[in-house]
TINUPA-865937 format. One record per atom (N, C-alpha, C, O): x, y, z; residue in one letter. Coordinates in pm, whole numbers, padded with zeros to 5 digits, always signed. Example, Ala and Ser with C-alpha at 12.3 -4.5 7.8 and 13.67 -1.06 7.14 Angstrom:
BEGIN
+01319-00569+00780a/+01230-00450+00780a/+01320-00330+00780a/+01424-00332+00846a/+01285-00225+00708s/+01367-00106+00714s/+01290+00003+00787s/+01341+00114+00804s/
END
This chain:
BEGIN
+09899+24330+16582m/+09805+24410+16551m/+09688+24312+16455m/+09568+24338+16454m/+09733+24230+16401r/+09684+24134+16320r/+09574+24031+16391r/+09464+24008+16341r/+09615+23982+16498k/+09549+23918+16609k/+09427+23994+16683k/+09330+23929+16720k/+09435+24134+16704r/+09346+24220+16736r/+09231+24246+16636r/+09117+24266+16678r/+09257+24247+16517v/+09158+24283+16389v/+09075+24138+16398v/+08952+24136+16390v/+09146+24028+16415r/+09060+23930+16366r/+08982+23905+16483r/+08872+23854+16464r/+09021+23933+16616l/+08943+23931+16750l/+08815+24009+16730l/+08704+23958+16744l/+08836+24144+16695l/+08729+24233+16656l/+08605+24177+16575l/+08489+24175+16617l/+08652+24128+16439y/+08584+24047+16344y/+08509+23932+16423y/+08386+23927+16409y/+08561+23856+16490v/+08497+23749+16569v/+08385+23803+16664v/+08270+23760+16662v/+08422+23884+16733v/+08322+23952+16850v/+08199+24016+16762v/+08083+23987+16792v/+08223+24090+16668v/+08126+24144+16582v/+08036+24036+16531v/+07916+24027+16553v/+08110+23954+16460a/+08011+23846+16413a/+07953+23761+16508a/+07852+23699+16473a/+07999+23744+16630a/+07930+23655+16738a/+07780+23739+16807a/+07678+23684+16849a/+07806+23873+16801f/+07714+23978+16842f/+07594+23982+16734f/+07476+23984+16767f/+07636+23983+16610v/+07542+23997+16480v/+07444+23845+16476v/+07325+23835+16447v/+07532+23746+16511i/+07459+23610+16535i/+07379+23595+16631i/+07272+23535+16619i/+07427+23659+16757a/+07331+23644+16870a/+07196+23728+16862a/+07084+23687+16892a/+07233+23863+16812a/+07117+23946+16790a/+07015+23908+16685a/+06895+23925+16704a/+07068+23854+16570g/+06994+23795+16483g/+06885+23659+16556g/+06765+23639+16536g/+06968+23594+16630g/+06902+23474+16688g/+06795+23521+16791g/+06686+23464+16803g/+06836+23636+16868m/+06736+23674+16953m/+06601+23721+16892m/+06492+23694+16942m/+06620+23799+16772i/+06507+23861+16713i/+06435+23746+16653i/+06313+23762+16646i/+06480+23639+16609t/+06412+23533+16540t/+06359+23446+16651t/+06250+23394+16624t/+06401+23421+16753i/+06317+23364+16873i/+06209+23433+16905i/+06098+23379+16907i/+06229+23567+16936n/+06103+23654+16967n/+05986+23658+16859n/+05867+23664+16890n/+06026+23656+16751r/+05926+23642+16630r/+05855+23504+16652r/+05733+23492+16663r/+05940+23409+16658l/+05880+23284+16681l/+05786+23258+16791l/+05685+23191+16772l/+05815+23308+16906d/+05732+23327+17034d/+05593+23363+16987d/+05493+23291+16990d/+05608+23525+16930q/+05484+23586+16876q/+05395+23500+16794q/+05274+23490+16815q/+05461+23435+16693d/+05377+23355+16611d/+05325+23227+16676d/+05227+23174+16624d/+05378+23174+16779i/+05333+23059+16857i/+05209+23111+16916i/+05102+23052+16902i/+05220+23221+16982v/+05103+23260+17074v/+04971+23306+16969v/+04855+23297+17007v/+04997+23342+16871t/+04915+23377+16745t/+04843+23275+16718t/+04720+23277+16723t/+04922+23160+16681l/+04868+23032+16645l/+04791+22954+16754l/+04692+22887+16728l/+04836+22966+16857q/+04744+22919+16984q/+04608+22977+16991q/+04501+22918+17005q/+04632+23101+16979d/+04476+23181+17002d/+04386+23140+16879d/+04264+23125+16889d/+04460+23122+16758t/+04363+23085+16654t/+04324+22945+16663t/+04218+22907+16614t/+04397+22875+16718s/+04368+22738+16738s/+04249+22723+16839s/+04152+22650+16815s/+04262+22796+16952r/+04132+22790+17042r/+04033+22855+16986r/+03926+22810+17027r/+04019+22942+16907t/+03916+23010+16838t/+03848+22888+16749t/+03727+22863+16755t/+03948+22813+16661v/+03896+22735+16586v/+03813+22609+16658v/+03698+22572+16632v/+03903+22555+16754r/+03816+22465+16843r/+03685+22515+16906r/+03598+22431+16925r/+03662+22641+16940l/+03524+22683+17011l/+03437+22672+16867l/+03343+22594+16869l/+03459+22733+16763r/+03392+22715+16655r/+03332+22581+16617r/+03214+22565+16585r/+03434+22479+16625q/+03409+22357+16584q/+03304+22306+16688q/+03213+22239+16640q/+03303+22325+16823l/+03223+22284+16913l/+03091+22341+16903l/+02995+22279+16950l/+03076+22452+16846e/+02960+22517+16822e/+02886+22465+16685e/+02764+22466+16668e/+02982+22421+16595v/+02916+22354+16463v/+02867+22216+16482v/+02768+22166+16427v/+02951+22159+16568e/+02906+22011+16624e/+02756+22036+16707e/+02667+21955+16682e/+02733+22124+16784a/+02602+22124+16858a/+02517+22171+16744a/+02407+22115+16741a/+02532+22234+16677q/+02415+22283+16565q/+02412+22135+16481q/+02303+22090+16447q/+02500+22082+16459k/+02477+21955+16370k/+02399+21848+16460k/+02313+21778+16406k/+02423+21836+16579s/+02350+21762+16651s/+02200+21810+16668s/+02114+21722+16665s/+02171+21902+16680e/+02036+21985+16685e/+01970+21942+16556e/+01858+21891+16554e/+02046+21965+16444m/+01971+21942+16300m/+01930+21795+16295m/+01823+21753+16252m/+02027+21725+16343l/+02020+21552+16326l/+01895+21501+16404l/+01818+21416+16360l/+01883+21563+16525q/+01759+21538+16620q/+01653+21599+16535q/+01557+21530+16500q/+01664+21725+16499e/+01519+21757+16419e/+01490+21661+16278e/+01376+21635+16238e/+01592+21622+16225i/+01581+21541+16105i/+01543+21398+16145i/+01515+21315+16059i/+01541+21369+16280s/+01507+21236+16281s/+01355+21253+16356s/+01300+21154+16405s/+01308+21353+16359q/+01190+21378+16427q/+01081+21403+16313q/+00961+21375+16317q/+01145+21453+16226q/+01063+21504+16088q/+00945+21390+16038q/+00847+21424+15972q/+00970+21256+16078d/+00891+21168+16026d/+00777+21128+16113d/+00687+21050+16081d/+00792+21196+16239k/+00681+21168+16335k/+00584+21259+16312k/+00619+21373+16282k/+00423+21222+16323d/+00323+21300+16332d/+00324+21411+16407d/+00274+21512+16356d/+00368+21417+16517s/+00358+21515+16641s/+00439+21645+16576s/+00399+21761+16565s/+00552+21592+16542y/+00673+21697+16466y/+00589+21773+16356y/+00598+21896+16346y/+00525+21714+16292i/+00465+21769+16153i/+00350+21876+16181i/+00334+21985+16126i/+00266+21809+16293m/+00165+21898+16341m/+00226+22010+16398m/+00186+22122+16365m/+00328+21997+16489e/+00393+22128+16547e/+00429+22222+16440e/+00394+22338+16461e/+00496+22196+16321m/+00540+22269+16242m/+00423+22351+16177m/+00422+22474+16177m/+00319+22269+16118a/+00202+22305+16071a/+00134+22433+16152a/+00081+22531+16099a/+00150+22406+16307r/+00084+22513+16385r/+00164+22627+16373r/+00120+22736+16336r/+00299+22603+16406r/+00408+22718+16432r/+00405+22806+16293r/+00384+22928+16300r/+00423+22754+16188y/+00457+22840+16079y/+00332+22847+15971y/+00340+22916+15869y/+00237+22782+15997y/+00150+22803+15891y/-00002+22853+15964y/-00094+22902+15900y/-00004+22826+16116g/-00137+22840+16166g/-00228+22774+16177g/-00327+22823+16230g/-00231+22639+16130y/-00312+22544+16130y/-00371+22485+16251y/-00300+22462+16349y/-00493+22462+16252l/-00550+22423+16388l/-00628+22283+16360l/-00653+22249+16244l/-00662+22210+16462l/-00737+22083+16426l/-00867+22137+16445l/-00894+22246+16496l/-00960+22038+16392p/-01093+22066+16388p/-01143+22061+16542p/-01113+21972+16621p/-01229+22179+16571g/-01263+22208+16704g/-01181+22286+16779g/-01230+22334+16882g/-01064+22312+16751e/-00994+22391+16825e/-01032+22548+16818e/-01107+22590+16730e/-00984+22617+16901i/-01009+22767+16879i/-00890+22855+16911i/-00827+22836+17015i/-00860+22945+16830r/-00710+23025+16834r/-00781+23166+16922r/-00885+23223+16892r/-00688+23198+17038f/-00689+23304+17093f/-00587+23398+17068f/-00471+23361+17078f/-00614+23522+17034v/-00498+23629+17000v/-00509+23723+17092v/-00613+23786+17112v/-00372+23743+17172v/-00396+23839+17266v/-00335+23980+17202v/-00219+23980+17161v/-00401+24073+17196v/-00387+24217+17118v/-00339+24292+17224v/-00324+24407+17182v/-00304+24282+17358n/-00239+24369+17439n/-00159+24285+17542n/-00206+24268+17654n/-00057+24240+17511p/+00052+24145+17573p/+00070+24192+17705p/+00081+24120+17804p/+00074+24341+17703e/+00134+24410+17837e/+00011+24384+17946e/+00048+24377+18063e/-00097+24372+17928s/-00210+24349+18027s/-00180+24212+18107s/-00227+24194+18219s/-00095+24112+18040l/-00065+23988+18103l/+00035+23977+18210l/+00061+23868+18262l/+00093+24090+18244y/+00199+24127+18331y/+00150+24222+18449y/+00079+24320+18427y/+00190+24190+18561d/+00171+24280+18676d/+00221+24403+18683d/+00267+24439+18791d/+00224+24493+18570q/+00284+24608+18560q/+00173+24728+18535q/+00080+24719+18454q/+00199+24831+18612e/+00115+24962+18597e/+00148+25004+18439e/+00254+24979+18382e/+00049+25064+18391p/+00081+25128+18266p/+00143+25258+18269p/+00106+25340+18352p/+00234+25286+18185e/+00310+25398+18171e/+00229+25517+18168e/+00121+25522+18109e/+00289+25629+18242a/+00199+25760+18220a/+00226+25839+18110a/+00346+25848+18081a/+00144+25901+18039e/+00174+25956+17921e/+00176+26113+17948e/+00097+26164+18027e/+00266+26183+17882v/+00269+26339+17906v/+00204+26396+17830v/+00214+26355+17714v/+00119+26499+17852v/+00017+26555+17780v/+00076+26697+17796v/+00146+26729+17893v/+00047+26772+17706e/+00063+26914+17694e/-00046+26987+17748e/-00162+26946+17741e/-00013+27088+17798d/-00145+27187+17865d/-00241+27202+17745d/-00359+27178+17771d/-00210+27237+17617s/-00327+27275+17537s/-00439+27158+17510s/-00556+27176+17476s/-00377+27039+17534m/-00455+26927+17530m/-00536+26921+17641m/-00642+26861+17622m/-00519+26966+17753m/-00587+26956+17890m/-00690+27050+17885m/-00764+27044+17983m/-00725+27151+17785q/-00838+27254+17820q/-00952+27169+17769q/-00941+27068+17699q/-01068+27225+17815p/-01189+27159+17764p/-01227+27207+17630p/-01170+27307+17586p/-01330+27138+17550d/-01337+27154+17412d/-01383+27309+17401d/-01449+27367+17487d/-01343+27357+17295g/-01374+27506+17246g/-01268+27596+17307g/-01245+27708+17260g/-01203+27546+17413e/-01119+27669+17480e/-00958+27641+17440e/-00867+27707+17489e/-00936+27526+17336a/-00810+27539+17293a/-00766+27638+17175a/-00835+27677+17081a/-00653+27664+17200e/-00586+27764+17114e/-00628+27745+16964e/-00629+27633+16915e/-00661+27856+16892g/-00695+27851+16761g/-00828+27813+16725g/-00865+27825+16608g/-00916+27760+16827v/-01024+27743+16827v/-01145+27840+16835v/-01163+27883+16949v/-01225+27883+16747s/-01303+28005+16793s/-01452+27952+16775s/-01547+28025+16803s/
END
């Protein structure tokens, strides 16, 4: 009887160790997947930041050039060179080959003057 009890303890202990090991392995696998996703996200963000950095460095290198200074003065402050004329388009929709959208007009607005409701 004593050998049976010992064997039962050994079997139960082996089962507990195996179950604990499987749970730990499963959690580690999930953590690895999460860390890989985070790593990919960080790498993508790093590439974006490097692209922004290169754009900014390029802009900084151009700041000493007269053409860059003139462009910024035109864009942000509206400066013009002597003799230049500024054209302002007040209806940009006319620049495209599109028909104007039809307006919905109520019947009361279609009546000739003096016949509208409330006018005597």
